[in-house]
KOLMI-872829 format. One record per residue (C-alpha): residue in three letters; chain; x, z, y. Coordinates in pm, 1 decimal, always signed. Example, Ala and Ser with C-alpha at 12.3 -4.5 7.8 and 13.67 -1.06 7.14 Angstrom:
<atoms>
aa | ch | east | up | north
ALA | A | +1230.0 | +780.0 | -450.0 .
SER | A | +1367.0 | +714.0 | -106.0 .
</atoms>
This chain:
<atoms>
aa | ch | east | up | north
MET | A | -2633.0 | +1121.7 | -1429.5 .
LYS | A | -2267.9 | +1073.2 | -1342.7 .
ALA | A | -2139.8 | +803.2 | -1105.7 .
LEU | A | -1778.2 | +697.3 | -1059.8 .
PHE | A | -1697.9 | +569.5 | -709.6 .
VAL | A | -1370.3 | +382.3 | -650.6 .
LEU | A | -1201.3 | +377.5 | -307.5 .
ARG | A | -917.0 | +176.9 | -152.3 .
HIS | A | -908.6 | +207.6 | +227.2 .
ASN | A | -1044.0 | +428.4 | +501.8 .
ASN | A | -1302.1 | +159.5 | +576.9 .
ASP | A | -1422.6 | +189.4 | +217.2 .
PHE | A | -1452.2 | +564.2 | +264.4 .
ASP | A | -1668.6 | +512.5 | +574.6 .
SER | A | -1894.0 | +270.7 | +390.0 .
MET | A | -1920.4 | +454.2 | +57.9 .
ALA | A | -1927.2 | +820.2 | +162.5 .
SER | A | -2290.7 | +786.7 | +266.8 .
VAL | A | -2391.3 | +652.4 | -75.2 .
ILE | A | -2188.0 | +917.5 | -258.7 .
ASP | A | -2360.5 | +1189.4 | -59.5 .
GLY | A | -2699.2 | +1026.6 | -111.8 .
TRP | A | -2638.6 | +998.2 | -485.3 .
VAL | A | -2571.3 | +1369.2 | -540.8 .
ARG | A | -2856.1 | +1472.9 | -309.4 .
LEU | A | -3103.9 | +1242.3 | -483.8 .
SER | A | -3111.6 | +1472.7 | -785.8 .
GLY | A | -2973.8 | +1815.6 | -864.3 .
GLU | A | -2842.3 | +1672.6 | -1192.0 .
HIS | A | -2640.0 | +1394.9 | -1029.7 .
GLN | A | -2261.8 | +1414.4 | -1011.5 .
ALA | A | -2011.6 | +1194.9 | -828.6 .
ILE | A | -1648.4 | +1143.1 | -921.3 .
ILE | A | -1438.0 | +973.5 | -654.6 .
TYR | A | -1126.1 | +794.6 | -771.7 .
VAL | A | -871.4 | +695.4 | -504.0 .
THR | A | -667.6 | +388.9 | -598.1 .
SER | A | -412.4 | +386.3 | -316.2 .
PRO | A | -161.7 | +618.1 | -146.5 .
ASP | A | -283.6 | +481.8 | +187.6 .
LEU | A | -617.0 | +664.5 | +184.0 .
ARG | A | -559.4 | +1010.3 | +328.8 .
TRP | A | -860.1 | +1182.6 | +181.7 .
ARG | A | -716.2 | +1534.9 | +167.0 .
GLY | A | -833.4 | +1737.3 | +466.3 .
ASP | A | -1057.1 | +1455.6 | +588.9 .
TYR | A | -1392.2 | +1551.3 | +743.7 .
ARG | A | -1573.4 | +1310.3 | +509.4 .
THR | A | -1417.1 | +1483.1 | +210.3 .
ALA | A | -1540.3 | +1818.9 | +337.7 .
MET | A | -1891.7 | +1680.8 | +391.0 .
LEU | A | -1908.3 | +1537.6 | +39.6 .
GLU | A | -1782.2 | +1857.0 | -122.9 .
GLU | A | -2061.5 | +2064.8 | +31.5 .
THR | A | -2296.5 | +2008.9 | -264.1 .
GLY | A | -2041.5 | +2125.5 | -521.5 .
ARG | A | -2112.6 | +1817.1 | -732.8 .
VAL | A | -1848.5 | +1580.9 | -594.2 .
SER | A | -1495.4 | +1569.9 | -739.6 .
PHE | A | -1189.6 | +1379.6 | -613.6 .
PHE | A | -909.2 | +1237.0 | -824.1 .
ASP | A | -638.2 | +999.7 | -710.6 .
PHE | A | -398.3 | +777.1 | -899.2 .
TRP | A | -125.2 | +1041.0 | -866.7 .
ALA | A | -330.9 | +1279.6 | -1077.9 .
VAL | A | -424.9 | +1009.9 | -1329.6 .
ALA | A | -55.8 | +920.3 | -1367.3 .
GLY | A | +21.4 | +1284.9 | -1443.1 .
LEU | A | +209.6 | +1336.8 | -1115.8 .
GLY | A | -7.8 | +1614.9 | -975.9 .
ASP | A | -72.4 | +1560.7 | -606.6 .
GLY | A | +220.3 | +1317.9 | -572.5 .
GLY | A | +457.1 | +1579.3 | -430.9 .
TYR | A | +721.4 | +1466.4 | -184.0 .
LEU | A | +637.9 | +1097.2 | -229.4 .
ALA | A | +273.1 | +1153.6 | -137.6 .
GLU | A | +384.1 | +1357.0 | +164.9 .
ARG | A | +595.9 | +1063.2 | +280.9 .
TRP | A | +295.4 | +834.2 | +243.8 .
ARG | A | +83.0 | +1067.9 | +454.6 .
ALA | A | +349.5 | +1074.5 | +726.3 .
ASN | A | +397.2 | +696.4 | +726.4 .
LYS | A | +255.9 | +503.6 | +1021.8 .
PRO | A | +110.9 | +152.2 | +993.5 .
ASP | A | +388.3 | -1.2 | +1206.4 .
GLU | A | +669.3 | +148.3 | +990.9 .
ARG | A | +672.3 | -152.2 | +762.7 .
LEU | A | +1020.6 | -116.7 | +613.9 .
THR | A | +954.3 | +245.5 | +520.0 .
ARG | A | +618.6 | +143.2 | +376.0 .
ARG | A | +779.1 | -117.1 | +151.7 .
MET | A | +1031.5 | +138.5 | +26.3 .
LEU | A | +744.6 | +378.1 | -47.3 .
HIS | A | +567.3 | +103.5 | -240.6 .
VAL | A | +876.0 | +45.5 | -455.0 .
ALA | A | +921.4 | +417.4 | -522.0 .
THR | A | +552.7 | +453.0 | -608.1 .
GLU | A | +570.2 | +167.0 | -857.0 .
LEU | A | +868.9 | +324.6 | -1028.9 .
ARG | A | +699.1 | +664.9 | -1052.4 .
ALA | A | +337.5 | +575.8 | -1129.9 .
VAL | A | +332.6 | +250.8 | -1327.6 .
PRO | A | +500.8 | +356.7 | -1658.3 .
GLY | A | +220.0 | +437.3 | -1901.6 .
PHE | A | -43.6 | +424.6 | -1626.3 .
SER | A | -278.1 | +176.5 | -1793.2 .
SER | A | -336.2 | +390.0 | -2102.0 .
LYS | A | -370.3 | +703.9 | -1889.7 .
MET | A | -628.3 | +534.1 | -1668.5 .
THR | A | -832.8 | +421.6 | -1968.6 .
LYS | A | -822.0 | +773.3 | -2112.1 .
PHE | A | -927.4 | +917.8 | -1775.6 .
VAL | A | -1238.9 | +696.9 | -1752.2 .
ASP | A | -1318.2 | +752.7 | -2119.2 .
GLU | A | -1317.6 | +1128.9 | -2070.3 .
LEU | A | -1535.2 | +1098.8 | -1759.5 .
SER | A | -1779.9 | +869.2 | -1938.1 .
PRO | A | -1974.4 | +771.8 | -1623.2 .
ASP | A | -2329.3 | +635.0 | -1634.5 .
ILE | A | -2257.8 | +389.9 | -1351.7 .
ILE | A | -1950.4 | +271.7 | -1160.4 .
ALA | A | -1943.2 | +160.0 | -795.8 .
PHE | A | -1672.4 | -42.9 | -622.4 .
ASP | A | -1667.3 | -162.7 | -267.3 .
SER | A | -1681.8 | -538.2 | -211.9 .
ILE | A | -1368.8 | -641.0 | -404.4 .
ARG | A | -1260.6 | -923.5 | -630.0 .
VAL | A | -1074.7 | -765.1 | -920.2 .
ARG | A | -785.9 | -977.2 | -1045.6 .
PRO | A | -743.2 | -1013.6 | -1422.7 .
ARG | A | -401.9 | -850.3 | -1395.1 .
ARG | A | -271.8 | -604.6 | -1139.1 .
LYS | A | -7.6 | -750.4 | -909.5 .
LEU | A | +293.0 | -565.8 | -771.2 .
PHE | A | +205.8 | -305.0 | -503.7 .
ASP | A | -166.5 | -352.8 | -569.0 .
PHE | A | -430.2 | -82.2 | -611.6 .
PHE | A | -415.5 | +129.2 | -925.6 .
GLY | A | -680.7 | +124.2 | -1196.7 .
TYR | A | -930.1 | -151.6 | -1119.7 .
GLN | A | -849.5 | -365.2 | -1423.4 .
GLU | A | -878.3 | -72.8 | -1664.6 .
ILE | A | -1210.6 | +36.9 | -1512.5 .
VAL | A | -1362.3 | -311.0 | -1538.8 .
THR | A | -1248.3 | -340.0 | -1900.9 .
TRP | A | -1394.3 | +1.8 | -1980.8 .
SER | A | -1727.4 | -80.6 | -1815.8 .
LYS | A | -1764.7 | -395.9 | -2022.6 .
LYS | A | -1661.1 | -228.5 | -2346.4 .
ASN | A | -1900.9 | +62.5 | -2295.1 .
ALA | A | -2188.8 | -134.6 | -2139.6 .
CYS | A | -2164.6 | +80.3 | -1824.9 .
PRO | A | -2325.0 | -83.7 | -1518.1 .
LEU | A | -2082.6 | -186.6 | -1244.4 .
VAL | A | -2205.3 | -239.9 | -888.0 .
SER | A | -2055.2 | -355.8 | -560.4 .
LEU | A | -2149.7 | -159.4 | -248.2 .
PRO | A | -2154.5 | -303.4 | +105.0 .
HIS | A | -1812.2 | -306.7 | +267.7 .
GLY | A | -1826.1 | -298.0 | +644.6 .
LEU | A | -2063.5 | -547.3 | +801.1 .
LEU | A | -2068.1 | -920.8 | +855.6 .
LEU | A | -2096.1 | -958.1 | +1233.7 .
PHE | A | -2030.9 | -1327.5 | +1261.0 .
SER | A | -2136.3 | -1618.9 | +1046.4 .
PHE | A | -1938.8 | -1816.3 | +791.5 .
GLU | A | -2037.1 | -2159.1 | +668.3 .
GLU | A | -1843.9 | -2131.7 | +343.4 .
LYS | A | -1965.8 | -1970.9 | +23.7 .
ALA | A | -1817.3 | -1653.4 | -119.5 .
GLU | A | -1590.4 | -1798.9 | -387.1 .
LYS | A | -1477.5 | -1466.8 | -532.4 .
ASP | A | -1542.5 | -1394.2 | -897.1 .
TRP | A | -1846.7 | -1165.0 | -891.6 .
THR | A | -1942.2 | -1205.2 | -1256.6 .
SER | A | -1817.7 | -857.2 | -1352.7 .
TYR | A | -2088.2 | -695.4 | -1141.0 .
ASP | A | -2440.1 | -609.5 | -1249.5 .
ALA | A | -2562.6 | -565.3 | -891.8 .
ILE | A | -2412.8 | -668.1 | -557.9 .
PHE | A | -2557.5 | -477.9 | -262.8 .
VAL | A | -2536.8 | -654.2 | +75.7 .
GLU | A | -2658.5 | -564.8 | +422.2 .
SER | A | -2857.9 | -874.7 | +519.8 .
ASP | A | -3018.8 | -1198.1 | +407.9 .
ARG | A | -2746.4 | -1385.8 | +591.9 .
LYS | A | -2477.7 | -1210.5 | +389.6 .
LYS | A | -2666.0 | -1288.9 | +67.7 .
ALA | A | -2665.6 | -1658.0 | +159.0 .
ILE | A | -2285.6 | -1684.7 | +129.1 .
PHE | A | -2290.7 | -1604.3 | -244.3 .
SER | A | -2295.2 | -1882.7 | -499.0 .
ASP | A | -2603.5 | -1962.4 | -703.1 .
SER | A | -2433.9 | -1831.7 | -1018.0 .
VAL | A | -2472.2 | -1470.4 | -900.3 .
ALA | A | -2777.3 | -1503.6 | -673.8 .
ASP | A | -2997.3 | -1298.4 | -907.1 .
LYS | A | -2751.9 | -1006.2 | -883.6 .
VAL | A | -2745.8 | -986.9 | -502.7 .
ILE | A | -2968.0 | -714.7 | -355.4 .
VAL | A | -3035.0 | -705.2 | +19.2 .
SER | A | -3024.5 | -332.1 | +79.2 .
GLY | A | -2887.5 | -287.4 | +430.3 .
SER | A | -2561.6 | -118.2 | +528.0 .
PRO | A | -2555.3 | +250.0 | +421.4 .
ARG | A | -2285.0 | +347.6 | +670.4 .
TYR | A | -2535.0 | +287.1 | +950.6 .
ASP | A | -2834.8 | +461.7 | +800.5 .
PRO | A | -2951.5 | +661.8 | +1107.2 .
ALA | A | -2966.3 | +989.2 | +912.9 .
TRP | A | -2601.8 | +950.3 | +806.3 .
VAL | A | -2490.6 | +840.9 | +1153.6 .
LYS | A | -2649.1 | +1156.2 | +1295.3 .
ARG | A | -2478.6 | +1377.3 | +1037.7 .
ILE | A | -2140.4 | +1228.2 | +1123.8 .
ALA | A | -2208.2 | +1265.5 | +1496.0 .
ASP | A | -2318.3 | +1626.2 | +1452.9 .
ARG | A | -2000.7 | +1694.2 | +1257.6 .
LEU | A | -1764.0 | +1539.2 | +1507.6 .
THR | A | -1914.0 | +1527.2 | +1851.7 .
SER | A | -2212.0 | +1568.5 | +2076.6 .
ASP | A | -2450.9 | +1272.3 | +2065.1 .
ALA | A | -2469.7 | +1250.5 | +2443.3 .
PRO | A | -2196.6 | +1132.3 | +2682.7 .
LYS | A | -2032.7 | +1409.0 | +2880.4 .
ALA | A | -2258.8 | +1468.7 | +3179.3 .
ALA | A | -1984.2 | +1512.7 | +3436.4 .
ALA | A | -1797.6 | +1206.2 | +3317.5 .
LYS | A | -2118.0 | +1002.9 | +3322.4 .
ARG | A | -2177.5 | +1094.7 | +3687.2 .
ASP | A | -1826.3 | +1020.0 | +3807.7 .
LYS | A | -1695.2 | +744.4 | +3581.6 .
VAL | A | -1817.4 | +485.6 | +3334.1 .
ASN | A | -1650.9 | +575.4 | +3006.0 .
ILE | A | -1582.6 | +263.0 | +2799.4 .
VAL | A | -1426.4 | +253.3 | +2452.3 .
PHE | A | -1295.5 | -76.2 | +2315.4 .
PHE | A | -1247.0 | -111.9 | +1938.3 .
ALA | A | -977.5 | -371.1 | +1883.1 .
THR | A | -905.2 | -624.4 | +1613.9 .
LYS | A | -585.5 | -810.5 | +1538.0 .
GLU | A | -543.3 | -1169.4 | +1654.5 .
ALA | A | -740.1 | -1410.3 | +1438.0 .
ARG | A | -840.8 | -1774.3 | +1436.1 .
TYR | A | -1137.6 | -1706.0 | +1663.1 .
PHE | A | -947.1 | -1549.7 | +1957.7 .
ARG | A | -603.6 | -1511.1 | +2115.2 .
PHE | A | -471.6 | -1158.2 | +2155.9 .
PRO | A | -301.1 | -1225.5 | +2494.9 .
ASP | A | -640.7 | -1330.6 | +2635.1 .
LEU | A | -785.2 | -997.1 | +2522.7 .
LEU | A | -508.1 | -802.6 | +2697.1 .
VAL | A | -571.5 | -992.0 | +3021.3 .
TRP | A | -941.1 | -905.0 | +3006.0 .
LEU | A | -880.8 | -537.5 | +2926.8 .
SER | A | -642.6 | -516.4 | +3221.7 .
HIS | A | -907.5 | -675.8 | +3444.3 .
LEU | A | -1175.2 | -436.7 | +3317.3 .
ALA | A | -948.7 | -143.9 | +3402.1 .
GLU | A | -926.2 | -265.9 | +3762.5 .
HIS | A | -1272.9 | -129.1 | +3826.7 .
PRO | A | -1221.4 | +198.6 | +4016.1 .
ASP | A | -1503.4 | +374.0 | +3830.3 .
VAL | A | -1396.3 | +283.8 | +3475.4 .
GLU | A | -1218.7 | +507.5 | +3227.3 .
LEU | A | -1107.0 | +289.8 | +2935.8 .
VAL | A | -1009.0 | +401.3 | +2584.1 .
VAL | A | -870.8 | +139.6 | +2345.1 .
GLN | A | -852.0 | +206.0 | +1972.3 .
PRO | A | -621.4 | -27.3 | +1775.8 .
HIS | A | -757.7 | -162.4 | +1449.9 .
PRO | A | -698.0 | +99.6 | +1176.5 .
ARG | A | -545.5 | -151.6 | +934.4 .
GLY | A | -194.5 | -200.9 | +1060.5 .
GLN | A | -241.2 | -285.3 | +1430.2 .
ARG | A | +46.9 | -132.7 | +1622.9 .
GLN | A | -19.6 | +89.9 | +1919.8 .
SER | A | +267.3 | -93.5 | +2089.6 .
ALA | A | +53.6 | -409.5 | +2093.3 .
PHE | A | -117.9 | -256.1 | +2396.6 .
ASN | A | +196.0 | -157.1 | +2588.5 .
SER | A | +109.9 | -396.5 | +2872.1 .
ILE | A | -198.3 | -190.8 | +2964.4 .
ALA | A | -102.0 | +154.1 | +2833.5 .
MET | A | +59.2 | +260.3 | +3163.1 .
LEU | A | -249.9 | +188.3 | +3372.7 .
PRO | A | -380.2 | +516.6 | +3516.8 .
ASN | A | -731.8 | +486.8 | +3374.3 .
VAL | A | -638.9 | +352.2 | +3028.5 .
ARG | A | -571.2 | +551.6 | +2712.9 .
ILE | A | -462.9 | +402.8 | +2378.8 .
ASP | A | -604.7 | +624.0 | +2103.6 .
PRO | A | -529.8 | +528.1 | +1741.4 .
ARG | A | -626.9 | +860.5 | +1580.8 .
THR | A | -951.8 | +1004.5 | +1714.8 .
PRO | A | -1241.4 | +925.8 | +1477.7 .
ALA | A | -1451.0 | +637.5 | +1604.6 .
SER | A | -1764.3 | +852.7 | +1603.0 .
SER | A | -1602.2 | +1096.6 | +1843.8 .
LEU | A | -1499.9 | +816.2 | +2078.7 .
ILE | A | -1852.6 | +676.2 | +2070.8 .
GLY | A | -1990.3 | +1021.0 | +2142.8 .
ASP | A | -1795.6 | +1039.0 | +2469.4 .
ALA | A | -1869.2 | +679.2 | +2571.0 .
ASP | A | -2127.4 | +529.1 | +2802.8 .
ILE | A | -2040.9 | +174.2 | +2695.7 .
VAL | A | -1883.6 | +48.5 | +2372.5 .
SER | A | -1705.0 | -285.8 | +2357.8 .
THR | A | -1551.0 | -500.8 | +2086.6 .
LEU | A | -1510.9 | -856.8 | +1965.3 .
VAL | A | -1617.1 | -819.9 | +1601.8 .
SER | A | -1548.5 | -460.8 | +1489.0 .
SER | A | -1842.2 | -334.9 | +1283.9 .
VAL | A | -1810.9 | +10.8 | +1439.0 .
VAL | A | -2016.5 | -133.9 | +1725.2 .
VAL | A | -2320.6 | -93.9 | +1498.4 .
GLU | A | -2287.1 | +284.9 | +1508.0 .
ALA | A | -2281.7 | +259.4 | +1886.6 .
ILE | A | -2609.2 | +64.3 | +1879.1 .
VAL | A | -2770.2 | +316.6 | +1644.3 .
ARG | A | -2664.2 | +588.8 | +1887.9 .
GLU | A | -2811.7 | +392.2 | +2180.4 .
ARG | A | -2492.1 | +309.3 | +2364.6 .
GLU | A | -2476.4 | -5.7 | +2574.4 .
ILE | A | -2261.8 | -285.9 | +2429.1 .
LEU | A | -2022.7 | -490.1 | +2644.6 .
TYR | A | -1915.7 | -815.2 | +2480.9 .
PRO | A | -1646.3 | -1043.1 | +2635.6 .
LYS | A | -1799.2 | -1353.9 | +2481.6 .
PHE | A | -1577.3 | -1593.7 | +2672.6 .
ILE | A | -1266.4 | -1473.2 | +2486.2 .
THR | A | -1380.0 | -1559.3 | +2135.0 .
ALA | A | -1506.9 | -1861.7 | +1943.2 .
ALA | A | -1696.0 | -1640.8 | +1697.0 .
GLU | A | -2075.4 | -1647.1 | +1710.9 .
THR | A | -2173.6 | -1284.5 | +1666.3 .
GLN | A | -2506.9 | -1165.9 | +1537.4 .
PHE | A | -2554.7 | -901.7 | +1804.6 .
ASP | A | -2509.6 | -1170.7 | +2071.7 .
GLU | A | -2747.4 | -1400.8 | +1883.5 .
VAL | A | -3038.2 | -1161.4 | +1941.4 .
GLY | A | -2926.7 | -1043.9 | +2286.6 .
ALA | A | -2812.1 | -699.5 | +2172.1 .
CYS | A | -2519.9 | -683.6 | +2416.7 .
ILE | A | -2415.2 | -745.5 | +2774.5 .
ALA | A | -2257.0 | -1085.1 | +2705.5 .
LEU | A | -1988.4 | -1186.2 | +2955.1 .
THR | A | -1951.3 | -1563.1 | +2980.4 .
SER | A | -1653.7 | -1547.6 | +3216.4 .
MET | A | -1389.3 | -1306.9 | +3342.8 .
ASP | A | -1559.6 | -1300.0 | +3682.9 .
GLU | A | -1872.3 | -1133.9 | +3539.3 .
THR | A | -1684.9 | -824.1 | +3419.7 .
LEU | A | -1669.5 | -598.1 | +3722.3 .
SER | A | -2016.4 | -691.8 | +3843.7 .
ALA | A | -2154.8 | -596.4 | +3499.4 .
ILE | A | -2009.0 | -247.9 | +3545.9 .
ASP | A | -2159.7 | -225.4 | +3894.5 .
LYS | A | -2497.0 | -326.5 | +3753.8 .
TYR | A | -2471.7 | -60.8 | +3482.6 .
ARG | A | -2398.9 | +202.8 | +3747.8 .
THR | A | -2720.7 | +111.2 | +3928.6 .
GLY | A | -2915.7 | +202.2 | +3613.5 .
TYR | A | -2963.3 | -138.9 | +3448.3 .
ARG | A | -3000.3 | -126.1 | +3068.2 .
LEU | A | -3079.7 | -389.7 | +2807.5 .
SER | A | -3413.3 | -368.8 | +2629.0 .
ARG | A | -3402.1 | -155.8 | +2313.9 .
LYS | A | -3612.0 | -427.6 | +2149.3 .
ASN | A | -3302.5 | -647.7 | +2136.1 .
TYR | A | -3094.7 | -375.5 | +1974.6 .
ASP | A | -3374.7 | -286.5 | +1730.8 .
GLU | A | -3409.3 | -651.9 | +1627.4 .
PHE | A | -3038.5 | -668.7 | +1551.4 .
LEU | A | -3055.1 | -354.2 | +1339.9 .
ARG | A | -3361.4 | -471.5 | +1149.7 .
ARG | A | -3228.2 | -817.3 | +1062.7 .
PHE | A | -2857.6 | -760.9 | +1015.1 .
VAL | A | -2809.2 | -391.0 | +934.8 .
TYR | A | -3122.8 | -269.0 | +756.0 .
GLY | A | -3181.4 | -577.2 | +541.9 .
ASN | A | -3518.6 | -649.3 | +704.2 .
GLY | A | -3637.8 | -317.6 | +564.6 .
ASP | A | -3680.3 | +35.1 | +692.5 .
PRO | A | -3369.9 | +227.9 | +807.7 .
GLN | A | -3353.8 | +443.3 | +489.4 .
VAL | A | -3074.0 | +234.8 | +340.8 .
ILE | A | -2900.1 | +512.9 | +146.8 .
LYS | A | -3212.6 | +605.4 | -48.4 .
ARG | A | -3282.6 | +239.3 | -122.5 .
ILE | A | -2937.0 | +190.8 | -275.8 .
CYS | A | -2931.0 | +520.1 | -466.8 .
ASP | A | -3278.1 | +459.4 | -612.4 .
LYS | A | -3166.7 | +122.2 | -747.7 .
MET | A | -2840.7 | +263.9 | -878.6 .
GLY | A | -3042.6 | +530.4 | -1057.9 .
MET | A | -3263.2 | +265.7 | -1217.0 .
LEU | A | -2962.3 | +76.2 | -1344.2 .
ALA | A | -2782.3 | +388.1 | -1469.9 .
ALA | A | -3094.3 | +509.0 | -1648.8 .
GLY | A | -3117.1 | +177.6 | -1832.6 .
GLY | A | -2804.3 | +267.0 | -2028.7 .
HIS | A | -2682.3 | -91.0 | -2046.9 .
ARG | A | -2565.6 | -376.8 | -1828.5 .
SER | A | -2888.9 | -543.5 | -1714.2 .
GLY | A | -2751.3 | -788.8 | -1460.1 .
ASN | A | -3049.2 | -772.8 | -1223.0 .
ILE | A | -3248.0 | -483.6 | -1083.1 .
ALA | A | -3379.4 | -645.3 | -764.4 .
</atoms>
């Protein structure tokens, strides 16, 4: 059976690569076609691309190829060189891309999917607008139309992870989907009753322990560097942009205070979606602080003793890999799920920071039971950790049905 997977961002790649790999390994007759909808996703030369291509049954196509522009040439090269904080250049690239790719694209996209003739199509968690807007992703509308016309099942795969709770319902239009995979019962609860029978609590495939180990083996050792562990406490902080639940200046003050500990080596990774490295200029010159926007998160976790964040879902990988989690709870108004079950060192005030590091250096560790409870409830969907197999088995059932069933739970 042939599955078409549709990607937008690097976060989508992290979340979906595990399912793509699981799909082709589930059966020797399975194929995966990956369609890239955006010039932002730098899939060429990426370690995840190399991992997926190992079976010989995974193919990549991007919108440049669909538009008949080959690999995008000079324009694609400019996109690859563009940095998130170069906003004026990015807008000019968007305009140039529209002029080059849009003419005739819709009919070319429809022809492309028709020739592929997939048995099932998988998006990440996205609401597809009826009509594509300017500078939007390429091809979603044509794929949805094709899936309906040809009775090809369309599913939504988990995107990231919900680490803090919302009271509101998910008001997106989910009616195009035949199955909506989510990571937890709590995430399922935000969907409206009109699609409740389509929502499948599967767990988050990105954090399936087998996949986490494969990524770690690819990129880094799964143990902190012994010498560094003896001499310093290596902490990596995964940042997020200012939001309604915290103030960014407060975060900078805390990070500066954390770096005052003489035995701390601190790495800060800006959020990959557009957070400028310059946002951390006030702490970048401190002797034991490094701002690192490019090293893969898995590599940073591999070298860390402690991982810290406010709400970045990459903290889940750190928990799977048995790192200690440091959570500056006093900075944020968000109620996080890992704090709810005690799966973190929760700081309730600035004054607790340095003493928490001292306590760690004496050998204190949180109970693994707390971390395991978090994983079970909020990452593995109250099931076993084999999330990838669970999703791929259900996708196979739907694809084998040969029509849009609407519910395979």
